[in-house]
Each structure stands twice: as structure tokens, then as C-alpha cells.
N, C-alpha and C positions, 0 to 999 in steps of 0.2 A: 504494500500500500504506500503510495507516494504522499508525502506531506508537502502541502503547498506553503511556500514562503512568500510573504509579501515583501517586496523590495521597494523601498522608497527611492524615487529618483533624486539624484543629488541636485540641490538647488543652490544657486549662487547667492551669497549674502548681499544685502542691499548696501551694507557699510562694513568697514573693517576698523578694529582698534589699531593703533599704530604698530603694535607688535605683530599682529596678524598681517598687516599690510607689508611689513618688512619681510616676512616669510614669503608672501605672495610675489614680492618683487625681487627676492633673492639678495636683499641688502640688510644692513644693520638697522636697528631701531633708531640709532642716532642719525643715520642717513635719512630716514623717513622724517624725523623732526626738522632736519635741515631743509628738506623739500617743502615742508609746511611753512617754515620761516621764509623761504624764498618765493612762496606763492605758487609752487608747482602742484601742490595738493591742497584742496579745500578741506576744512574740518568743521564739525558742528559739535556742540556739547549737549548731551542729553543725560540729565541726572548725574552730572559730574563726570561722565564718560566721554572722552573725545573720540569721535567717529569720522572716518574718511569715506566719502561716497565710493562705492564699487566702480562707478563709471570713471572716476579719476584714476584708479588703479589700472583699469583696463586701457585707458588712454595712454598711460605711461608704458605699459607693456606693448601696445601697438605702435608706440613711437610717435603718437600724435601730440604729445604734450611737451 
């Protein structure tokens, strides 16, 4: 008897914390904070947590930023 497993499709996050953004970009957290300071990445704070929009990360990866 086969057991059905439900597999959740992987979804992309809408925003990243700086540490997760660093992992996604393959750089250090310090580099991410430099990119924020230089205006290459936007951030917003929600409940004291700094978040970077996923579209900014994708733009950096694609070389558009």
C-alpha cells in the first residue's frame, strides 16, 4: 500500500532579513549592510525587524541593480 505524501511547493519569501539576504547573494552580512548604506538595497522595518524586499535581491542577482 502506497502512502501519499503531500509536498508543499517551495515559495519565495517576499522579504529577507539581512543575514538571509547575505546567504542568498553569497556575501557577508557586512556587505549587505554596506549595500543598504549605499542605497543598492531598500529596507523596511516591521516590528523592529529590518527586511529587504525579495525583488531587490533578485535584481542584484540578475545584475540589474
